[in-house]
C-alpha positions in Angstrom: -14.1 9.7 8.3 -12.6 8.9 4.9 -9.1 8.9 6.3 -10.1 6.5 9.1 -11.6 4.1 6.6 -8.5 4.4 4.4 -6.3 3.7 7.3 -8.3 0.6 8.3 -8.2 -0.7 4.7 -4.4 -0.2 4.5 -3.8 -1.9 7.8 -6.0 -4.9 6.7 -4.2 -5.1 3.4 -0.7 -5.0 5.1 -1.8 -7.6 7.6 -3.1 -9.9 4.9 0.1 -9.5 2.9 2.2 -10.3 6.0 0.1 -13.4 6.8 0.4 -14.6 3.2 4.2 -14.1 3.2 4.5 -16.1 6.4 2.4 -19.0 5.0 4.0 -18.9 1.5 7.5 -17.5 1.7 7.9 -17.8 -2.1 5.4 -15.0 -2.6 7.6 -12.5 -0.6 9.4 -11.2 -3.8 6.3 -10.5 -5.9 4.4 -9.0 -3.0 7.4 -6.8 -2.2 7.5 -5.7 -5.9 3.8 -4.8 -5.9 4.3 -2.9 -2.7 7.2 -0.9 -4.1 5.2 0.1 -7.2 2.2 0.9 -5.1 4.2 3.2 -2.8 5.7 5.0 -5.8 2.3 5.5 -7.4 0.9 6.7 -4.1 3.7 9.2 -3.6 3.2 10.5 -7.2 -0.6 10.8 -6.7 0.0 12.7 -3.4 2.4 15.1 -5.0 0.0 15.7 -7.9 -2.9 16.3 -5.5 -0.8 18.7 -3.4 0.2 20.7 -6.5 -3.3 20.8 -7.7 -4.6 22.3 -4.4 -1.7 24.6 -4.0 
């Protein structure tokens, strides 16, 4: 259930970012930078969680 809700939230956030980038193309760079940092932090959190459980 938690993974389903997390998936819905991620899909909505990506959709909102896509719509915002289509309306305001000047925000594409900053939104891309935030996305890159977020993906790196998510990957690090996933690795830390996997090592903790293993």
